[in-house]
C-alpha positions as CSV (number, residue, x, y, z in Angstrom):
1,X,-2.2,24.7,-16.3
2,X,-4.9,26.4,-14.2
3,X,-3.9,28.2,-11.1
4,X,-4.9,26.5,-7.9
5,X,-6.7,28.2,-5.0
6,X,-5.0,28.2,-1.6
7,X,-7.6,25.7,-0.4
8,X,-6.6,23.3,-3.2
9,X,-2.9,23.8,-2.5
10,X,-3.6,22.9,1.2
11,X,-5.4,19.7,0.2
12,X,-2.6,18.7,-2.0
13,X,0.1,19.5,0.6
14,X,-1.8,17.5,3.3
15,X,-2.2,14.5,0.9
16,X,1.6,14.3,0.4
17,X,2.3,14.9,4.0
18,X,0.1,12.0,5.0
19,X,0.9,9.7,2.0
20,X,2.5,7.0,4.1
21,X,-0.4,6.8,6.5
22,X,-2.8,6.6,3.5
23,X,-0.7,3.9,1.9
24,X,-0.7,1.9,5.1
25,X,-4.4,2.1,5.4
26,X,-4.9,1.0,1.8
27,X,-2.5,-1.8,2.3
28,X,-4.5,-3.0,5.2
29,X,-7.6,-3.1,3.1
30,X,-5.8,-5.0,0.4
31,X,-4.6,-7.6,2.8
32,X,-8.2,-8.3,3.8
33,X,-9.1,-8.5,0.1
34,X,-6.2,-10.9,-0.6
35,X,-7.6,-13.4,2.0
36,X,-10.9,-13.5,0.2
37,X,-9.9,-13.2,-3.5
38,X,-9.2,-16.0,-5.9
39,X,-7.9,-16.3,-9.5
40,X,-7.6,-13.1,-11.6
41,X,-8.9,-10.9,-8.9
42,X,-6.2,-12.1,-6.5
43,X,-3.5,-11.4,-9.1
44,X,-4.9,-7.9,-9.6
45,X,-4.8,-7.2,-5.9
46,X,-1.2,-8.5,-5.7
47,X,-0.3,-5.9,-8.3
48,X,-1.8,-3.2,-6.2
49,X,-0.1,-4.5,-3.1
50,X,3.2,-4.4,-4.9
51,X,2.6,-0.8,-5.9
52,X,1.8,0.2,-2.3
53,X,4.9,-1.6,-1.0
54,X,7.1,0.3,-3.6
55,X,5.5,3.6,-2.5
56,X,6.3,2.7,1.1
57,X,10.0,2.1,0.1
58,X,10.1,-1.6,1.0
59,X,13.2,-3.3,-0.4
60,X,12.5,-5.0,-3.8
61,X,13.9,-8.3,-2.5
62,X,11.3,-8.4,0.3
63,X,8.5,-7.5,-2.2
64,X,9.7,-10.3,-4.5
65,X,9.6,-12.8,-1.5
66,X,6.1,-11.7,-0.6
67,X,4.9,-12.2,-4.2
68,X,6.6,-15.5,-4.6
69,X,5.1,-16.8,-1.3
70,X,1.6,-15.7,-2.3
71,X,0.8,-15.6,1.4
72,X,-1.4,-12.7,2.7
73,X,-0.3,-13.5,6.3
74,X,3.2,-12.4,5.5
75,X,1.9,-9.1,4.1
76,X,-0.2,-8.7,7.3
77,X,2.8,-9.3,9.5
78,X,4.8,-6.7,7.5
79,X,1.9,-4.2,7.8
80,X,1.8,-4.8,11.6
81,X,5.6,-4.1,11.8
82,X,5.2,-0.9,9.7
83,X,2.4,0.3,11.9
84,X,4.5,-0.3,15.0
85,X,7.4,1.7,13.6
86,X,5.2,4.6,12.5
């Protein structure tokens, strides 16, 4: 593996330090996409939403409930709650 420069190390450190904020931003974008998507695209977005929720350490039971309901409003409400607690 190639040795990283101090600048590259700083970028990587900052990414992991801000990973939760990045995930929340991406989740917000995906919620908007969920409202507009249909069919296979909607299923693909739900997979990405699931991955983001796992990264944010949301309990699996809550993730399963969101997937079962297939309701973007519930995800938006969860996102709002997460942003308040941040």
